[in-house]
C-alpha positions as CSV (number, residue, x, y, z in Angstrom):
1,M,-29.3,-84.4,27.8
2,A,-29.0,-81.4,30.4
3,V,-26.9,-79.8,32.7
4,Q,-26.6,-81.5,36.2
5,T,-25.3,-80.7,39.4
6,R,-21.7,-82.7,40.2
7,A,-23.3,-84.9,42.6
8,Q,-26.1,-86.1,40.1
9,L,-23.0,-86.7,38.0
10,D,-21.1,-88.8,40.8
11,I,-24.2,-91.3,40.8
12,K,-25.0,-91.9,37.1
13,S,-21.1,-92.7,36.3
14,N,-20.6,-94.5,39.9
15,T,-23.7,-96.8,38.8
16,V,-21.8,-97.5,35.5
17,K,-18.7,-97.9,36.5
18,N,-20.0,-100.3,39.1
19,E,-22.7,-102.0,36.9
20,T,-22.0,-105.8,36.7
21,A,-25.2,-106.7,35.0
22,P,-24.1,-108.0,31.2
23,S,-24.6,-105.7,28.7
24,A,-26.0,-103.5,31.3
25,N,-24.4,-99.9,30.7
26,T,-25.2,-99.7,26.3
27,A,-23.7,-97.1,24.7
28,A,-27.6,-94.9,24.8
29,R,-25.9,-95.8,28.7
30,V,-22.5,-94.3,28.3
31,G,-23.2,-92.1,25.7
32,G,-26.2,-90.4,27.3
33,L,-23.5,-90.1,30.1
34,L,-21.1,-88.6,28.2
35,E,-23.7,-85.8,27.2
36,D,-24.8,-85.1,30.4
37,L,-21.1,-84.7,31.6
38,S,-19.8,-82.1,28.6
39,D,-22.9,-80.8,29.0
40,S,-22.5,-79.8,32.8
41,V,-18.5,-78.9,31.9
42,T,-17.5,-74.8,31.3
43,L,-14.9,-75.4,28.7
44,N,-12.0,-72.7,29.0
45,G,-13.2,-70.9,26.2
46,E,-16.3,-70.0,28.2
47,R,-14.5,-69.0,31.1
48,G,-14.0,-65.5,32.0
49,F,-13.5,-61.9,34.1
50,A,-14.5,-58.4,33.0
51,S,-14.4,-55.3,35.7
52,L,-15.3,-51.8,35.2
53,Y,-13.9,-49.0,37.2
54,V,-14.2,-45.3,38.5
55,D,-11.0,-43.7,39.9
56,T,-11.7,-39.7,39.6
57,P,-13.7,-38.6,41.4
58,T,-17.4,-38.4,39.9
59,G,-20.8,-36.9,41.0
60,Y,-23.8,-38.8,41.1
61,T,-27.4,-37.8,42.5
62,P,-29.6,-40.9,43.4
63,N,-32.9,-41.7,43.2
64,T,-35.4,-40.7,46.5
65,F,-36.8,-44.1,47.6
66,T,-36.5,-45.0,43.6
67,E,-34.1,-48.4,42.9
68,V,-32.3,-46.8,39.8
69,V,-29.1,-47.6,37.2
70,V,-25.9,-45.5,38.6
71,N,-25.2,-44.3,35.3
72,I,-21.6,-42.9,35.6
73,T,-19.6,-43.8,32.6
74,M,-16.4,-46.1,34.2
75,S,-13.5,-47.1,32.7
76,N,-13.0,-50.2,31.0
77,G,-10.1,-52.5,33.1
78,A,-9.0,-55.9,33.1
79,S,-10.3,-58.5,31.1
80,A,-9.7,-61.9,30.2
81,G,-11.6,-64.8,27.8
82,S,-14.4,-63.3,25.6
83,I,-17.9,-63.4,27.2
84,F,-18.1,-60.5,27.9
85,S,-18.6,-57.3,26.7
86,A,-18.4,-53.6,29.6
87,S,-19.4,-50.5,28.3
88,E,-20.3,-47.2,30.6
89,Y,-21.4,-48.5,33.2
90,T,-22.6,-51.9,32.3
91,I,-21.3,-55.3,31.8
92,S,-23.1,-57.4,29.8
93,Y,-22.2,-62.1,29.2
94,T,-22.3,-62.3,26.3
95,G,-20.7,-66.7,26.0
96,S,-22.8,-69.1,24.4
97,I,-24.0,-71.6,27.8
98,T,-25.6,-71.0,30.7
99,V,-22.8,-70.0,33.7
100,G,-22.5,-69.2,37.0
101,L,-21.1,-66.0,37.9
102,R,-19.9,-64.0,40.5
103,I,-20.6,-60.3,40.2
104,S,-19.7,-58.1,43.1
105,C,-18.5,-54.2,43.0
106,Q,-16.2,-51.8,45.6
107,L,-17.4,-48.6,45.9
108,V,-16.1,-45.3,47.9
109,F,-18.7,-42.2,48.5
110,A,-18.5,-39.2,50.2
111,G,-22.4,-37.8,50.8
112,D,-24.6,-36.0,53.3
113,N,-24.3,-36.0,57.2
114,S,-27.3,-38.9,58.7
115,R,-28.5,-40.5,55.3
116,I,-29.3,-42.9,54.1
117,Y,-28.3,-44.6,50.6
118,S,-28.9,-47.9,49.1
119,F,-26.5,-49.9,46.6
120,W,-27.3,-53.2,44.9
121,I,-26.8,-54.9,42.0
122,A,-28.8,-55.9,39.8
123,Q,-29.3,-58.3,36.3
124,N,-31.5,-57.7,33.2
125,G,-32.2,-54.4,34.8
126,N,-33.4,-56.2,38.6
127,I,-32.4,-56.3,41.6
128,I,-30.8,-58.8,42.8
129,P,-32.4,-58.5,46.6
130,Q,-29.4,-60.6,48.7
131,S,-27.1,-58.1,47.0
132,L,-27.7,-55.1,49.3
133,S,-25.6,-52.5,50.8
134,E,-26.9,-50.2,52.9
135,E,-25.4,-46.8,54.2
136,R,-26.6,-44.6,57.0
137,T,-23.7,-41.6,56.7
138,Q,-22.4,-40.5,60.0
139,G,-20.3,-37.4,58.6
140,T,-19.1,-36.3,55.1
141,H,-16.2,-37.9,55.1
142,N,-15.4,-41.4,52.9
143,H,-17.7,-44.7,52.6
144,T,-17.2,-47.9,51.4
145,I,-20.0,-50.1,50.6
146,C,-19.4,-53.7,48.9
147,L,-22.0,-55.3,46.6
148,E,-21.8,-59.3,45.5
149,A,-24.5,-62.5,43.7
150,F,-23.7,-65.3,41.9
151,V,-26.4,-65.8,39.4
152,L,-27.1,-67.8,36.9
153,A,-26.2,-66.0,33.3
154,S,-27.9,-66.6,29.7
155,T,-26.2,-65.0,27.1
156,G,-27.4,-61.6,26.3
157,N,-28.1,-60.8,30.7
158,S,-26.6,-57.1,31.7
159,F,-25.2,-56.9,35.1
160,E,-25.5,-52.9,36.5
161,I,-25.8,-51.5,40.2
162,F,-28.4,-49.4,41.1
163,A,-28.9,-47.2,44.1
164,S,-31.5,-45.2,46.4
165,S,-31.5,-42.8,48.9
166,N,-33.3,-40.9,51.4
167,S,-31.2,-37.5,50.3
168,G,-32.0,-36.3,46.7
169,N,-28.3,-34.7,47.5
170,E,-25.1,-35.1,45.2
171,I,-22.9,-37.4,46.4
172,T,-19.1,-38.1,45.3
173,I,-18.3,-41.1,43.8
174,Q,-14.6,-41.3,44.5
175,T,-13.5,-44.9,43.3
176,V,-16.1,-48.0,41.8
177,T,-14.8,-51.2,41.1
178,F,-17.1,-53.5,39.7
179,T,-16.5,-57.2,38.6
180,A,-17.8,-60.3,36.8
181,C,-16.0,-63.8,36.6
182,T,-17.2,-66.9,35.8
183,I,-17.5,-69.6,38.6
């Protein structure tokens, strides 16, 4: 059978529940509904979260006008479940079924005045456009950006932060919290 939405499952289960014709609810029909339900549910063993963080100021030079991975070394943060692995700057989904994930990042940085810095979340090296956060600096003080994306992830999918700038000058990343969790 197949993964289905709650609305699709509601229609099927109400059909089986409200069926009044004799012998209409065959073993195949009821069994098919049960298979669809089990294919569509996320079990506790398939839930989890992982995080990476930076809590010590770290220098990083964004690529000028080209989106590249922010390849700074981060520390492993809190995690739960066994469906993620995290290393340096990448969080990978290692679960066995396709699941919905919320990927988020909060990043604080300081850079040159009057520059544009763009940040994204990427899945398997492909930027997720709606995760874009762009900051035009007005001073050299700290700037905070927040990124978020909701995605479907399959076994082996990886997630990273990408950045670009209109300046090739180094920025100082003050803190990062990069998180993935099942939804």
